[in-house]
C-alpha angles and dihedrals in degrees: 000000000000132000103249120202124187125180134209130190096186091104130131123204116223131189117199131185116232118177091331093312126110117236122193123215138182115214134176144067110349097175139003131213134204092020130102104241128209090273090059094250134124128205117202116231094237091056095047090043091054095046094043092053090046092049092049092049096044102032118012096045090052098044091247098112095115128167137189138229113260129349111326114201100223137043096250126094118248106206091203089064099042114129107164147010125225110235100176138025130170141163116246111178106298092342129091107211125198146173122209129190117221108234130222093250130118091263092039090056089053090053090047090051092051092049093050089048090056095247115160110239134172142191133253126204115220123201145138126244147122127266130227117200113230113178110290096356141042125242118216111240128242090254091072114133123189111229105176147325112240135194116243133189095210111037090183093063109168113268090227090061092051094048097045099042105030112017097045091081125083116222127199128198114240109207094194096056094028091227141101119262132185118263119258091255090054090048092052092048091044091048091049092050092044090051091052091045091048091051091051091047090049091050092050089046092051090047092050091048090049091051091049091050091048090050089047092051092047089051092047090048090053091050091049091050090052091048091049091049091048092047092048090049092048091049092050091047090049092050091047090052090048091049091049091051091047091050092048092048092048091049091052091048091051093047090049092048091048091048091049093049092048091049092049090047091052093048090049092050092047091053091048092053091046091051091053089049092054090046091054091049093051091057092061 
């Protein structure tokens, strides 16, 4: 079965006051039966009636009818992308009418901002089912299951985009988990693509780590160079101070030796004079 996405731009934006707080709603035609849509498909009224009633009973009545912003590529709900919750759904002739409340989530705030800015937005039903070619159009099979109704910025998304990105995958119903899963072929392809992508990510991660290590080593080398320069400078300064002390000490020693020699020389000369004096006295 394929993921089937149908868009509608017959949507009205509504702002209601609730206890002084503004609440934003999207209201209008969510799906249409018995008409060939822009994707060349037709949904029979019995199938849409059955799925609408099931969706109301299982989702809407239990506040679990969540939708996402833009075109998700699988039938499951990604809570990180949730923007709104459907509060009402009903069947009116061949039209499935609905009313959705914009939630206070990151994606919901984007939708609210678009609405307040006057941007035209629409909705897109998302379901899984088989197709039966009937002349110039395809009829959706009885195995169709409605998964969600999403908010889209461009309701007239190119058919080629929908077919290549969303409807190229085969989905199978898992009775144990009560959910749709990709077929084994899709899993193998996805695993191969994921492996290639993981390898690329790992390579980029390794490259980034190598660059970080290189920058770290360069930084450490610079720090080491600074430390060596500082140490060399300190060693030179220490040696200069030691040399200055040695010179000063030597100078003092020389001065002291000179003073001593001079003193000794003066004393020697004084004694010599005194001896001559005594010798002259003894003659008389």
